PQR file with spaces between the fields and no chain letter, atoms N, CA, C, O and H, PARSE charges and radii, in Angstrom:
ATOM       1  N    ASN     1     160.630  175.413  141.855 -0.4000 1.5000
ATOM       2  CA   ASN     1     160.876  175.925  140.527 -0.0000 2.0000
ATOM       3  C    ASN     1     161.797  177.158  140.573  0.5500 1.7000
ATOM       4  O    ASN     1     161.574  178.140  139.864 -0.5500 1.4000
ATOM       5  N    GLY     2     162.803  177.086  141.397 -0.4000 1.5000
ATOM       6  CA   GLY     2     163.782  178.178  141.497 -0.0000 2.0000
ATOM       7  C    GLY     2     164.949  177.954  140.563  0.5500 1.7000
ATOM       8  O    GLY     2     164.841  177.240  139.566 -0.5500 1.4000
ATOM       9  H    GLY     2     162.984  176.288  141.973  0.4000 1.0000
ATOM      10  N    VAL     3     166.073  178.580  140.901 -0.4000 1.5000
ATOM      11  CA   VAL     3     167.255  178.511  140.037 -0.0000 2.0000
ATOM      12  C    VAL     3     167.995  177.191  140.161  0.5500 1.7000
ATOM      13  O    VAL     3     168.827  176.873  139.311 -0.5500 1.4000
ATOM      14  H    VAL     3     166.161  179.160  141.711  0.4000 1.0000
ATOM      15  N    GLY     4     167.713  176.424  141.188 -0.4000 1.5000
ATOM      16  CA   GLY     4     168.353  175.126  141.339 -0.0000 2.0000
ATOM      17  C    GLY     4     169.714  175.212  141.998  0.5500 1.7000
ATOM      18  O    GLY     4     170.150  176.280  142.427 -0.5500 1.4000
ATOM      19  H    GLY     4     167.037  176.683  141.878  0.4000 1.0000
ATOM      20  N    ILE     5     170.375  174.070  142.071 -0.4000 1.5000
ATOM      21  CA   ILE     5     171.672  173.941  142.726 -0.0000 2.0000
ATOM      22  C    ILE     5     172.625  173.288  141.740  0.5500 1.7000
ATOM      23  O    ILE     5     172.278  172.302  141.090 -0.5500 1.4000
ATOM      24  H    ILE     5     170.021  173.202  141.722  0.4000 1.0000
ATOM      25  N    ASN     6     173.818  173.835  141.632 -0.4000 1.5000
ATOM      26  CA   ASN     6     174.816  173.222  140.752 -0.0000 2.0000
ATOM      27  C    ASN     6     175.172  171.825  141.245  0.5500 1.7000
ATOM      28  O    ASN     6     175.327  171.601  142.446 -0.5500 1.4000
ATOM      29  H    ASN     6     174.100  174.636  142.160  0.4000 1.0000
ATOM      30  N    LYS     7     175.297  170.899  140.318 -0.4000 1.5000
ATOM      31  CA   LYS     7     175.686  169.526  140.653 -0.0000 2.0000
ATOM      32  C    LYS     7     177.005  169.548  141.423  0.5500 1.7000
ATOM      33  O    LYS     7     177.955  170.213  141.007 -0.5500 1.4000
ATOM      34  H    LYS     7     175.170  171.081  139.343  0.4000 1.0000
ATOM      35  N    GLY     8     177.068  168.836  142.528 -0.4000 1.5000
ATOM      36  CA   GLY     8     178.263  168.789  143.352 -0.0000 2.0000
ATOM      37  C    GLY     8     178.294  169.818  144.470  0.5500 1.7000
ATOM      38  O    GLY     8     179.191  169.788  145.314 -0.5500 1.4000
ATOM      39  H    GLY     8     176.297  168.296  142.866  0.4000 1.0000
ATOM      40  N    SER     9     177.313  170.740  144.487 -0.4000 1.5000
ATOM      41  CA   SER     9     177.270  171.776  145.524 -0.0000 2.0000
ATOM      42  C    SER     9     176.285  171.450  146.639  0.5500 1.7000
ATOM      43  O    SER     9     176.005  172.300  147.484 -0.5500 1.4000
ATOM      44  H    SER     9     176.585  170.764  143.802  0.4000 1.0000
ATOM      45  N    GLU    10     175.759  170.235  146.651 -0.4000 1.5000
ATOM      46  CA   GLU    10     174.698  169.875  147.591 -0.0000 2.0000
ATOM      47  C    GLU    10     175.088  170.063  149.057  0.5500 1.7000
ATOM      48  O    GLU    10     174.228  170.391  149.875 -0.5500 1.4000
ATOM      49  H    GLU    10     175.986  169.544  145.965  0.4000 1.0000
ATOM      50  N    ASP    11     176.352  169.864  149.410 -0.4000 1.5000
ATOM      51  CA   ASP    11     176.801  170.085  150.786 -0.0000 2.0000
ATOM      52  C    ASP    11     177.332  171.502  150.975  0.5500 1.7000
ATOM      53  O    ASP    11     177.165  172.096  152.040 -0.5500 1.4000
ATOM      54  H    ASP    11     177.050  169.597  148.746  0.4000 1.0000
ATOM      55  N    GLU    12     177.958  172.029  149.963 -0.4000 1.5000
ATOM      56  CA   GLU    12     178.572  173.359  150.020 -0.0000 2.0000
ATOM      57  C    GLU    12     177.546  174.450  150.334  0.5500 1.7000
ATOM      58  O    GLU    12     177.860  175.409  151.039 -0.5500 1.4000
ATOM      59  H    GLU    12     178.093  171.547  149.097  0.4000 1.0000
ATOM      60  N    ILE    13     176.328  174.311  149.818 -0.4000 1.5000
ATOM      61  CA   ILE    13     175.318  175.364  149.976 -0.0000 2.0000
ATOM      62  C    ILE    13     174.900  175.580  151.423  0.5500 1.7000
ATOM      63  O    ILE    13     174.293  176.603  151.740 -0.5500 1.4000
ATOM      64  H    ILE    13     176.073  173.531  149.246  0.4000 1.0000
ATOM      65  N    PHE    14     175.213  174.638  152.304 -0.4000 1.5000
ATOM      66  CA   PHE    14     174.836  174.764  153.709 -0.0000 2.0000
ATOM      67  C    PHE    14     175.908  175.458  154.552  0.5500 1.7000
ATOM      68  O    PHE    14     175.736  175.610  155.762 -0.5500 1.4000
ATOM      69  H    PHE    14     175.707  173.808  152.047  0.4000 1.0000
ATOM      70  N    LYS    15     177.002  175.875  153.934 -0.4000 1.5000
ATOM      71  CA   LYS    15     178.055  176.595  154.662 -0.0000 2.0000
ATOM      72  C    LYS    15     177.657  178.068  154.801  0.5500 1.7000
ATOM      73  O    LYS    15     177.085  178.661  153.886 -0.5500 1.4000
ATOM      74  H    LYS    15     177.142  175.752  152.951  0.4000 1.0000
ATOM      75  N    ALA    16     177.975  178.644  155.965 -0.4000 1.5000
ATOM      76  CA   ALA    16     177.645  180.047  156.217 -0.0000 2.0000
ATOM      77  C    ALA    16     178.267  180.951  155.155  0.5500 1.7000
ATOM      78  O    ALA    16     179.431  180.784  154.791 -0.5500 1.4000
ATOM      79  H    ALA    16     178.440  178.163  156.708  0.4000 1.0000
ATOM      80  N    PHE    17     177.495  181.890  154.674 -0.4000 1.5000
ATOM      81  CA   PHE    17     177.881  182.906  153.697 -0.0000 2.0000
ATOM      82  C    PHE    17     178.117  182.365  152.290  0.5500 1.7000
ATOM      83  O    PHE    17     178.599  183.097  151.425 -0.5500 1.4000
ATOM      84  H    PHE    17     176.550  182.025  154.970  0.4000 1.0000
ATOM      85  N    TYR    18     177.787  181.094  152.045 -0.4000 1.5000
ATOM      86  CA   TYR    18     177.938  180.536  150.701 -0.0000 2.0000
ATOM      87  C    TYR    18     176.795  181.044  149.829  0.5500 1.7000
ATOM      88  O    TYR    18     175.634  181.051  150.240 -0.5500 1.4000
ATOM      89  H    TYR    18     177.397  180.500  152.748  0.4000 1.0000
ATOM      90  N    ARG    19     177.146  181.467  148.620 -0.4000 1.5000
ATOM      91  CA   ARG    19     176.137  181.883  147.646 -0.0000 2.0000
ATOM      92  C    ARG    19     176.400  181.152  146.351  0.5500 1.7000
ATOM      93  O    ARG    19     177.539  181.092  145.889 -0.5500 1.4000
ATOM      94  H    ARG    19     178.088  181.461  148.286  0.4000 1.0000
ATOM      95  N    GLU    20     175.381  180.607  145.773 -0.4000 1.5000
ATOM      96  CA   GLU    20     175.474  179.795  144.553 -0.0000 2.0000
ATOM      97  C    GLU    20     175.483  180.714  143.333  0.5500 1.7000
ATOM      98  O    GLU    20     174.520  180.739  142.567 -0.5500 1.4000
ATOM      99  H    GLU    20     174.455  180.655  146.148  0.4000 1.0000
ATOM     100  N    GLY    21     176.552  181.457  143.154 -0.4000 1.5000
ATOM     101  CA   GLY    21     176.628  182.356  142.010 -0.0000 2.0000
ATOM     102  C    GLY    21     175.615  183.481  142.136  0.5500 1.7000
ATOM     103  O    GLY    21     175.083  183.719  143.220 -0.5500 1.4000
ATOM     104  H    GLY    21     177.334  181.436  143.777  0.4000 1.0000
ATOM     105  N    ASP    22     175.352  184.155  141.065 -0.4000 1.5000
ATOM     106  CA   ASP    22     174.400  185.265  141.087 -0.0000 2.0000
ATOM     107  C    ASP    22     173.353  185.060  140.007  0.5500 1.7000
ATOM     108  O    ASP    22     172.998  185.990  139.284 -0.5500 1.4000
ATOM     109  H    ASP    22     175.784  183.961  140.184  0.4000 1.0000
ATOM     110  N    LYS    23     172.861  183.823  139.904 -0.4000 1.5000
ATOM     111  CA   LYS    23     171.936  183.467  138.834 -0.0000 2.0000
ATOM     112  C    LYS    23     170.588  184.174  138.937  0.5500 1.7000
ATOM     113  O    LYS    23     169.993  184.518  137.916 -0.5500 1.4000
ATOM     114  H    LYS    23     173.150  183.067  140.492  0.4000 1.0000
ATOM     115  N    SER    24     170.105  184.392  140.147 -0.4000 1.5000
ATOM     116  CA   SER    24     168.761  184.926  140.311 -0.0000 2.0000
ATOM     117  C    SER    24     168.747  186.415  140.624  0.5500 1.7000
ATOM     118  O    SER    24     167.676  187.018  140.689 -0.5500 1.4000
ATOM     119  H    SER    24     170.589  184.112  140.976  0.4000 1.0000
ATOM     120  N    GLY    25     169.917  187.020  140.820 -0.4000 1.5000
ATOM     121  CA   GLY    25     169.961  188.416  141.216 -0.0000 2.0000
ATOM     122  C    GLY    25     169.620  188.583  142.688  0.5500 1.7000
ATOM     123  O    GLY    25     169.361  189.700  143.137 -0.5500 1.4000
ATOM     124  H    GLY    25     170.787  186.530  140.768  0.4000 1.0000
ATOM     125  N    SER    26     169.614  187.500  143.442 -0.4000 1.5000
ATOM     126  CA   SER    26     169.275  187.526  144.861 -0.0000 2.0000
ATOM     127  C    SER    26     170.300  188.330  145.642  0.5500 1.7000
ATOM     128  O    SER    26     171.496  188.290  145.353 -0.5500 1.4000
ATOM     129  H    SER    26     169.823  186.593  143.078  0.4000 1.0000
ATOM     130  N    LEU    27     169.815  189.054  146.628 -0.4000 1.5000
ATOM     131  CA   LEU    27     170.691  189.863  147.465 -0.0000 2.0000
ATOM     132  C    LEU    27     170.924  189.220  148.821  0.5500 1.7000
ATOM     133  O    LEU    27     171.346  189.903  149.754 -0.5500 1.4000
ATOM     134  H    LEU    27     168.844  189.086  146.862  0.4000 1.0000
ATOM     135  N    GLY    28     170.664  187.932  148.959 -0.4000 1.5000
ATOM     136  CA   GLY    28     170.829  187.244  150.235 -0.0000 2.0000
ATOM     137  C    GLY    28     172.262  187.233  150.712  0.5500 1.7000
ATOM     138  O    GLY    28     173.196  187.461  149.943 -0.5500 1.4000
ATOM     139  H    GLY    28     170.321  187.377  148.201  0.4000 1.0000
ATOM     140  N    LEU    29     172.422  186.961  152.012 -0.4000 1.5000
ATOM     141  CA   LEU    29     173.747  186.917  152.623 -0.0000 2.0000
ATOM     142  C    LEU    29     174.361  185.527  152.628  0.5500 1.7000
ATOM     143  O    LEU    29     175.540  185.377  152.949 -0.5500 1.4000
ATOM     144  H    LEU    29     171.664  186.776  152.637  0.4000 1.0000
ATOM     145  N    GLY    30     173.592  184.518  152.281 -0.4000 1.5000
ATOM     146  CA   GLY    30     174.119  183.156  152.324 -0.0000 2.0000
ATOM     147  C    GLY    30     174.043  182.551  153.710  0.5500 1.7000
ATOM     148  O    GLY    30     174.852  181.689  154.052 -0.5500 1.4000
ATOM     149  H    GLY    30     172.635  184.639  152.020  0.4000 1.0000
ATOM     150  N    LEU    31     173.088  182.986  154.514 -0.4000 1.5000
ATOM     151  CA   LEU    31     172.949  182.466  155.876 -0.0000 2.0000
ATOM     152  C    LEU    31     171.700  181.613  156.074  0.5500 1.7000
ATOM     153  O    LEU    31     171.610  180.888  157.064 -0.5500 1.4000
ATOM     154  H    LEU    31     172.431  183.687  154.236  0.4000 1.0000
ATOM     155  N    GLY    32     170.752  181.681  155.172 -0.4000 1.5000
ATOM     156  CA   GLY    32     169.480  180.998  155.356 -0.0000 2.0000
ATOM     157  C    GLY    32     169.581  179.490  155.502  0.5500 1.7000
ATOM     158  O    GLY    32     169.060  178.925  156.463 -0.5500 1.4000
ATOM     159  H    GLY    32     170.826  182.271  154.368  0.4000 1.0000
ATOM     160  N    LEU    33     170.246  178.832  154.561 -0.4000 1.5000
ATOM     161  CA   LEU    33     170.343  177.373  154.619 -0.0000 2.0000
ATOM     162  C    LEU    33     171.220  176.912  155.774  0.5500 1.7000
ATOM     163  O    LEU    33     170.942  175.882  156.387 -0.5500 1.4000
ATOM     164  H    LEU    33     170.669  179.291  153.780  0.4000 1.0000
ATOM     165  N    ASP    34     172.270  177.658  156.076 -0.4000 1.5000
ATOM     166  CA   ASP    34     173.122  177.335  157.225 -0.0000 2.0000
ATOM     167  C    ASP    34     172.295  177.395  158.507  0.5500 1.7000
ATOM     168  O    ASP    34     172.375  176.496  159.345 -0.5500 1.4000
ATOM     169  H    ASP    34     172.496  178.495  155.578  0.4000 1.0000
ATOM     170  N    THR    35     171.508  178.447  158.656 -0.4000 1.5000
ATOM     171  CA   THR    35     170.670  178.607  159.845 -0.0000 2.0000
ATOM     172  C    THR    35     169.632  177.494  159.937  0.5500 1.7000
ATOM     173  O    THR    35     169.438  176.918  161.007 -0.5500 1.4000
ATOM     174  H    THR    35     171.443  179.177  157.975  0.4000 1.0000
ATOM     175  N    CYS    36     168.973  177.189  158.841 -0.4000 1.5000
ATOM     176  CA   CYS    36     167.962  176.126  158.838 -0.0000 2.0000
ATOM     177  C    CYS    36     168.567  174.780  159.224  0.5500 1.7000
ATOM     178  O    CYS    36     167.977  174.037  160.007 -0.5500 1.4000
ATOM     179  H    CYS    36     169.131  177.657  157.971  0.4000 1.0000
ATOM     180  N    ARG    37     169.741  174.464  158.678 -0.4000 1.5000
ATOM     181  CA   ARG    37     170.375  173.186  158.994 -0.0000 2.0000
ATOM     182  C    ARG    37     170.776  173.139  160.466  0.5500 1.7000
ATOM     183  O    ARG    37     170.615  172.105  161.114 -0.5500 1.4000
ATOM     184  H    ARG    37     170.220  175.068  158.041  0.4000 1.0000
ATOM     185  N    ARG    38     171.295  174.246  161.004 -0.4000 1.5000
ATOM     186  CA   ARG    38     171.675  174.287  162.421 -0.0000 2.0000
ATOM     187  C    ARG    38     170.462  174.060  163.323  0.5500 1.7000
ATOM     188  O    ARG    38     170.561  173.360  164.331 -0.5500 1.4000
ATOM     189  H    ARG    38     171.426  175.086  160.478  0.4000 1.0000
ATOM     190  N    ILE    39     169.330  174.644  162.969 -0.4000 1.5000
ATOM     191  CA   ILE    39     168.104  174.447  163.747 -0.0000 2.0000
ATOM     192  C    ILE    39     167.681  172.987  163.683  0.5500 1.7000
ATOM     193  O    ILE    39     167.342  172.394  164.707 -0.5500 1.4000
ATOM     194  H    ILE    39     169.249  175.213  162.150  0.4000 1.0000
ATOM     195  N    ALA    40     167.697  172.399  162.485 -0.4000 1.5000
ATOM     196  CA   ALA    40     167.323  170.990  162.330 -0.0000 2.0000
ATOM     197  C    ALA    40     168.226  170.101  163.181  0.5500 1.7000
ATOM     198  O    ALA    40     167.734  169.215  163.880 -0.5500 1.4000
ATOM     199  H    ALA    40     167.972  172.880  161.652  0.4000 1.0000
ATOM     200  N    ILE    41     169.538  170.325  163.133 -0.4000 1.5000
ATOM     201  CA   ILE    41     170.490  169.521  163.906 -0.0000 2.0000
ATOM     202  C    ILE    41     170.272  169.710  165.397  0.5500 1.7000
ATOM     203  O    ILE    41     170.353  168.748  166.161 -0.5500 1.4000
ATOM     204  H    ILE    41     169.938  171.045  162.566  0.4000 1.0000
ATOM     205  N    ALA    42     169.993  170.945  165.825 -0.4000 1.5000
ATOM     206  CA   ALA    42     169.751  171.217  167.243 -0.0000 2.0000
ATOM     207  C    ALA    42     168.543  170.448  167.772  0.5500 1.7000
ATOM     208  O    ALA    42     168.452  170.174  168.969 -0.5500 1.4000
ATOM     209  H    ALA    42     169.927  171.727  165.204  0.4000 1.0000
ATOM     210  N    HIS    43     167.625  170.104  166.889 -0.4000 1.5000
ATOM     211  CA   HIS    43     166.431  169.342  167.267 -0.0000 2.0000
ATOM     212  C    HIS    43     166.579  167.852  166.973  0.5500 1.7000
ATOM     213  O    HIS    43     165.600  167.107  167.007 -0.5500 1.4000
ATOM     214  H    HIS    43     167.698  170.327  165.917  0.4000 1.0000
ATOM     215  N    GLY    44     167.812  167.421  166.682 -0.4000 1.5000
ATOM     216  CA   GLY    44     168.061  166.006  166.426 -0.0000 2.0000
ATOM     217  C    GLY    44     167.701  165.558  165.032  0.5500 1.7000
ATOM     218  O    GLY    44     167.558  164.359  164.791 -0.5500 1.4000
ATOM     219  H    GLY    44     168.607  168.027  166.654  0.4000 1.0000
ATOM     220  N    GLY    45     167.552  166.479  164.113 -0.4000 1.5000
ATOM     221  CA   GLY    45     167.165  166.142  162.745 -0.0000 2.0000
ATOM     222  C    GLY    45     168.250  166.461  161.745  0.5500 1.7000
ATOM     223  O    GLY    45     169.427  166.567  162.093 -0.5500 1.4000
ATOM     224  H    GLY    45     167.668  167.453  164.309  0.4000 1.0000
ATOM     225  N    SER    46     167.841  166.614  160.492 -0.4000 1.5000
ATOM     226  CA   SER    46     168.782  166.922  159.425 -0.0000 2.0000
ATOM     227  C    SER    46     168.077  167.695  158.323  0.5500 1.7000
ATOM     228  O    SER    46     166.851  167.673  158.214 -0.5500 1.4000
ATOM     229  H    SER    46     166.886  166.528  160.210  0.4000 1.0000
ATOM     230  N    LEU    47     168.860  168.370  157.517 -0.4000 1.5000
ATOM     231  CA   LEU    47     168.364  169.072  156.340 -0.0000 2.0000
ATOM     232  C    LEU    47     169.373  168.820  155.234  0.5500 1.7000
ATOM     233  O    LEU    47     170.570  169.047  155.414 -0.5500 1.4000
ATOM     234  H    LEU    47     169.856  168.387  157.605  0.4000 1.0000
ATOM     235  N    ARG    48     168.891  168.350  154.085 -0.4000 1.5000
ATOM     236  CA   ARG    48     169.793  168.062  152.980 -0.0000 2.0000
ATOM     237  C    ARG    48     169.132  168.436  151.661  0.5500 1.7000
ATOM     238  O    ARG    48     167.907  168.487  151.550 -0.5500 1.4000
ATOM     239  H    ARG    48     167.919  168.166  153.939  0.4000 1.0000
ATOM     240  N    ALA    49     169.960  168.693  150.681 -0.4000 1.5000
ATOM     241  CA   ALA    49     169.478  168.971  149.331 -0.0000 2.0000
ATOM     242  C    ALA    49     169.411  167.652  148.576  0.5500 1.7000
ATOM     243  O    ALA    49     170.264  166.782  148.752 -0.5500 1.4000
ATOM     244  H    ALA    49     170.955  168.651  150.772  0.4000 1.0000
ATOM     245  N    VAL    50     168.401  167.511  147.740 -0.4000 1.5000
ATOM     246  CA   VAL    50     168.269  166.311  146.913 -0.0000 2.0000
ATOM     247  C    VAL    50     168.198  166.726  145.451  0.5500 1.7000
ATOM     248  O    VAL    50     167.749  167.825  145.124 -0.5500 1.4000
ATOM     249  H    VAL    50     167.708  168.218  147.596  0.4000 1.0000
ATOM     250  N    GLU    51     168.641  165.842  144.589 -0.4000 1.5000
ATOM     251  CA   GLU    51     168.666  166.117  143.160 -0.0000 2.0000
ATOM     252  C    GLU    51     167.249  166.326  142.633  0.5500 1.7000
ATOM     253  O    GLU    51     166.315  165.629  143.029 -0.5500 1.4000
ATOM     254  H    GLU    51     169.005  164.950  144.854  0.4000 1.0000
ATOM     255  N    SER    52     167.109  167.283  141.747 -0.4000 1.5000
ATOM     256  CA   SER    52     165.812  167.595  141.170 -0.0000 2.0000
ATOM     257  C    SER    52     165.995  168.080  139.738  0.5500 1.7000
ATOM     258  O    SER    52     166.986  168.736  139.418 -0.5500 1.4000
ATOM     259  H    SER    52     167.868  167.849  141.425  0.4000 1.0000
ATOM     260  N    ALA    53     165.049  167.757  138.895 -0.4000 1.5000
ATOM     261  CA   ALA    53     165.104  168.212  137.509 -0.0000 2.0000
ATOM     262  C    ALA    53     164.744  169.696  137.404  0.5500 1.7000
ATOM     263  O    ALA    53     165.152  170.373  136.460 -0.5500 1.4000
ATOM     264  H    ALA    53     164.245  167.224  139.156  0.4000 1.0000
ATOM     265  N    THR    54     163.979  170.198  138.376 -0.4000 1.5000
ATOM     266  CA   THR    54     163.568  171.600  138.366 -0.0000 2.0000
ATOM     267  C    THR    54     163.759  172.222  139.734  0.5500 1.7000
ATOM     268  O    THR    54     163.290  171.673  140.732 -0.5500 1.4000
ATOM     269  H    THR    54     163.647  169.649  139.143  0.4000 1.0000
ATOM     270  N    GLY    55     164.428  173.339  139.798 -0.4000 1.5000
ATOM     271  CA   GLY    55     164.584  174.070  141.044 -0.0000 2.0000
ATOM     272  C    GLY    55     165.399  173.328  142.088  0.5500 1.7000
ATOM     273  O    GLY    55     166.080  172.347  141.791 -0.5500 1.4000
ATOM     274  H    GLY    55     164.809  173.784  138.988  0.4000 1.0000
ATOM     275  N    ALA    56     165.315  173.813  143.303 -0.4000 1.5000
ATOM     276  CA   ALA    56     166.026  173.204  144.427 -0.0000 2.0000
ATOM     277  C    ALA    56     165.018  172.473  145.309  0.5500 1.7000
ATOM     278  O    ALA    56     163.948  173.000  145.615 -0.5500 1.4000
ATOM     279  H    ALA    56     164.762  174.610  143.544  0.4000 1.0000
ATOM     280  N    HIS    57     165.369  171.264  145.710 -0.4000 1.5000
ATOM     281  CA   HIS    57     164.500  170.479  146.586 -0.0000 2.0000
ATOM     282  C    HIS    57     165.291  170.081  147.819  0.5500 1.7000
ATOM     283  O    HIS    57     166.469  169.732  147.737 -0.5500 1.4000
ATOM     284  H    HIS    57     166.238  170.836  145.462  0.4000 1.0000
ATOM     285  N    PHE    58     164.620  170.140  148.967 -0.4000 1.5000
ATOM     286  CA   PHE    58     165.265  169.844  150.235 -0.0000 2.0000
ATOM     287  C    PHE    58     164.443  168.851  151.027  0.5500 1.7000
ATOM     288  O    PHE    58     163.220  168.793  150.893 -0.5500 1.4000
ATOM     289  H    PHE    58     163.663  170.424  149.034  0.4000 1.0000
ATOM     290  N    VAL    59     165.122  168.067  151.855 -0.4000 1.5000
ATOM     291  CA   VAL    59     164.440  167.119  152.745 -0.0000 2.0000
ATOM     292  C    VAL    59     164.809  167.503  154.173  0.5500 1.7000
ATOM     293  O    VAL    59     165.983  167.509  154.547 -0.5500 1.4000
ATOM     294  H    VAL    59     166.115  168.114  151.963  0.4000 1.0000
ATOM     295  N    LEU    60     163.784  167.825  154.967 -0.4000 1.5000
ATOM     296  CA   LEU    60     163.940  168.134  156.382 -0.0000 2.0000
ATOM     297  C    LEU    60     163.419  166.944  157.161  0.5500 1.7000
ATOM     298  O    LEU    60     162.274  166.530  156.978 -0.5500 1.4000
ATOM     299  H    LEU    60     162.831  167.821  154.664  0.4000 1.0000
ATOM     300  N    THR    61     164.258  166.391  158.034 -0.4000 1.5000
ATOM     301  CA   THR    61     163.869  165.251  158.849 -0.0000 2.0000
ATOM     302  C    THR    61     164.006  165.640  160.307  0.5500 1.7000
ATOM     303  O    THR    61     165.050  166.134  160.733 -0.5500 1.4000
ATOM     304  H    THR    61     165.188  166.728  158.182  0.4000 1.0000
ATOM     305  N    LEU    62     162.940  165.414  161.076 -0.4000 1.5000
ATOM     306  CA   LEU    62     162.949  165.678  162.515 -0.0000 2.0000
ATOM     307  C    LEU    62     162.503  164.416  163.238  0.5500 1.7000
ATOM     308  O    LEU    62     161.649  163.684  162.737 -0.5500 1.4000
ATOM     309  H    LEU    62     162.092  165.013  160.730  0.4000 1.0000
ATOM     310  N    PRO    63     163.072  164.154  164.410 -0.5600 1.5000
ATOM     311  CA   PRO    63     162.676  162.948  165.139  0.2800 2.0000
ATOM     312  C    PRO    63     161.264  163.077  165.712  0.5500 1.7000
ATOM     313  O    PRO    63     160.774  164.177  165.966 -0.5500 1.4000
ATOM     314  N    LYS    64     160.645  161.953  165.901 -0.4000 1.5000
ATOM     315  CA   LYS    64     159.338  161.923  166.544 -0.0000 2.0000
ATOM     316  C    LYS    64     159.530  162.299  168.012  0.5500 1.7000
ATOM     317  O    LYS    64     160.478  161.836  168.647 -0.5500 1.4000
ATOM     318  H    LYS    64     161.043  161.059  165.695  0.4000 1.0000
ATOM     319  N    PRO    65     158.643  163.130  168.556 -0.5600 1.5000
ATOM     320  CA   PRO    65     158.778  163.499  169.976  0.2800 2.0000
ATOM     321  C    PRO    65     158.766  162.267  170.877  0.5500 1.7000
ATOM     322  O    PRO    65     158.050  161.302  170.611 -0.5500 1.4000
ATOM     323  N    GLN    66     159.564  162.305  171.945 -0.4000 1.5000
ATOM     324  CA   GLN    66     159.630  161.188  172.888 -0.0000 2.0000
ATOM     325  C    GLN    66     158.334  161.038  173.662  0.5500 1.7000
ATOM     326  O    GLN    66     157.918  159.920  173.966 -0.5500 1.4000
ATOM     327  H    GLN    66     160.146  163.088  172.162  0.4000 1.0000
ATOM     328  N    SER    67     157.702  162.133  173.978 -0.4000 1.5000
ATOM     329  CA   SER    67     156.462  162.124  174.755 -0.0000 2.0000
ATOM     330  C    SER    67     155.269  162.040  173.811  0.5500 1.7000
ATOM     331  O    SER    67     155.251  162.679  172.759 -0.5500 1.4000
ATOM     332  H    SER    67     158.039  163.042  173.731  0.4000 1.0000
ATOM     333  N    GLU    68     154.292  161.261  174.189 -0.4000 1.5000
ATOM     334  CA   GLU    68     153.087  161.145  173.373 -0.0000 2.0000
ATOM     335  C    GLU    68     152.097  162.259  173.678  0.5500 1.7000
ATOM     336  O    GLU    68     151.179  162.501  172.894 -0.5500 1.4000
ATOM     337  H    GLU    68     154.306  160.742  175.043  0.4000 1.0000
ATOM     338  N    SER    69     152.271  162.947  174.816 -0.4000 1.5000
ATOM     339  CA   SER    69     151.335  164.010  175.157 -0.0000 2.0000
ATOM     340  C    SER    69     151.790  165.313  174.510  0.5500 1.7000
ATOM     341  O    SER    69     152.963  165.675  174.601 -0.5500 1.4000
ATOM     342  H    SER    69     153.016  162.751  175.453  0.4000 1.0000
ATOM     343  N    PRO    70     150.864  166.022  173.854 -0.5600 1.5000
ATOM     344  CA   PRO    70     151.235  167.287  173.203  0.2800 2.0000
ATOM     345  C    PRO    70     151.519  168.363  174.248  0.5500 1.7000
ATOM     346  O    PRO    70     151.044  168.283  175.380 -0.5500 1.4000
ATOM     347  N    ILE    71     152.282  169.348  173.863 -0.4000 1.5000
ATOM     348  CA   ILE    71     152.537  170.478  174.747 -0.0000 2.0000
ATOM     349  C    ILE    71     151.251  171.280  174.845  0.5500 1.7000
ATOM     350  O    ILE    71     150.634  171.609  173.831 -0.5500 1.4000
ATOM     351  H    ILE    71     152.668  169.413  172.942  0.4000 1.0000
ATOM     352  N    LYS    72     150.854  171.589  176.060 -0.4000 1.5000
ATOM     353  CA   LYS    72     149.619  172.314  176.258 -0.0000 2.0000
ATOM     354  C    LYS    72     149.928  173.788  176.502  0.5500 1.7000
ATOM     355  O    LYS    72     150.820  174.145  177.273 -0.5500 1.4000
ATOM     356  H    LYS    72     151.355  171.321  176.884  0.4000 1.0000
ATOM     357  N    ALA    73     149.154  174.633  175.813 -0.4000 1.5000
ATOM     358  CA   ALA    73     149.305  176.070  175.980 -0.0000 2.0000
ATOM     359  C    ALA    73     148.749  176.471  177.345  0.5500 1.7000
ATOM     360  O    ALA    73     147.769  175.884  177.803 -0.5500 1.4000
ATOM     361  H    ALA    73     148.429  174.343  175.187  0.4000 1.0000
ATOM     362  N    PRO    74     149.351  177.447  177.992 -0.5600 1.5000
ATOM     363  CA   PRO    74     148.833  177.893  179.288  0.2800 2.0000
ATOM     364  C    PRO    74     147.434  178.489  179.104  0.5500 1.7000
ATOM     365  O    PRO    74     147.145  179.139  178.100 -0.5500 1.4000
ATOM     366  N    HIS    75     146.600  178.258  180.074 -0.4000 1.5000
ATOM     367  CA   HIS    75     145.224  178.792  180.027 -0.0000 2.0000
ATOM     368  C    HIS    75     145.194  180.195  180.575  0.5500 1.7000
ATOM     369  O    HIS    75     145.952  180.549  181.478 -0.5500 1.4000
ATOM     370  H    HIS    75     146.835  177.730  180.890  0.4000 1.0000
ATOM     371  N    ALA    76     144.306  180.986  180.016 -0.4000 1.5000
ATOM     372  CA   ALA    76     144.120  182.335  180.531 -0.0000 2.0000
ATOM     373  C    ALA    76     143.474  182.247  181.908  0.5500 1.7000
ATOM     374  O    ALA    76     142.741  181.300  182.193 -0.5500 1.4000
ATOM     375  H    ALA    76     143.690  180.699  179.282  0.4000 1.0000
ATOM     376  N    GLU    77     143.740  183.220  182.751 -0.4000 1.5000
ATOM     377  CA   GLU    77     143.176  183.228  184.106 -0.0000 2.0000
ATOM     378  C    GLU    77     141.671  183.147  184.050  0.5500 1.7000
ATOM     379  O    GLU    77     141.023  183.852  183.276 -0.5500 1.4000
ATOM     380  H    GLU    77     144.336  183.989  182.519  0.4000 1.0000
ATOM     381  N    GLY    78     141.121  182.280  184.879 -0.4000 1.5000
ATOM     382  CA   GLY    78     139.665  182.135  184.957 -0.0000 2.0000
ATOM     383  C    GLY    78     139.101  181.118  183.995  0.5500 1.7000
ATOM     384  O    GLY    78     137.882  180.956  183.938 -0.5500 1.4000
ATOM     385  H    GLY    78     141.648  181.707  185.508  0.4000 1.0000
ATOM     386  N    THR    79     139.937  180.418  183.227 -0.4000 1.5000
ATOM     387  CA   THR    79     139.443  179.375  182.328 -0.0000 2.0000
ATOM     388  C    THR    79     139.971  178.038  182.788  0.5500 1.7000
ATOM     389  O    THR    79     140.968  177.967  183.507 -0.5500 1.4000
ATOM     390  H    THR    79     140.928  180.550  183.274  0.4000 1.0000
ATOM     391  N    ALA    80     139.316  177.000  182.382 -0.4000 1.5000
ATOM     392  CA   ALA    80     139.729  175.658  182.814 -0.0000 2.0000
ATOM     393  C    ALA    80     140.678  175.034  181.852  0.5500 1.7000
ATOM     394  O    ALA    80     141.122  173.906  182.067 -0.5500 1.4000
ATOM     395  H    ALA    80     138.506  177.057  181.798  0.4000 1.0000
């Protein structure tokens, strides 16, 4: 339920330092969505904006891990 995205800007908003006007009075630098998309891509996924009647909506897709075994946290000394 935010300010939303202008029609046709769905790809533009992911460019570094891009700001969608000054509708909300936000003081952001325009790096958040670029950074999020880069992280998603680095993990073999994607991040995209989708059309919404209210606010901005995004779809984050990440691949299923290749290994079925979860990553195990290291145990503290003296524990099993």
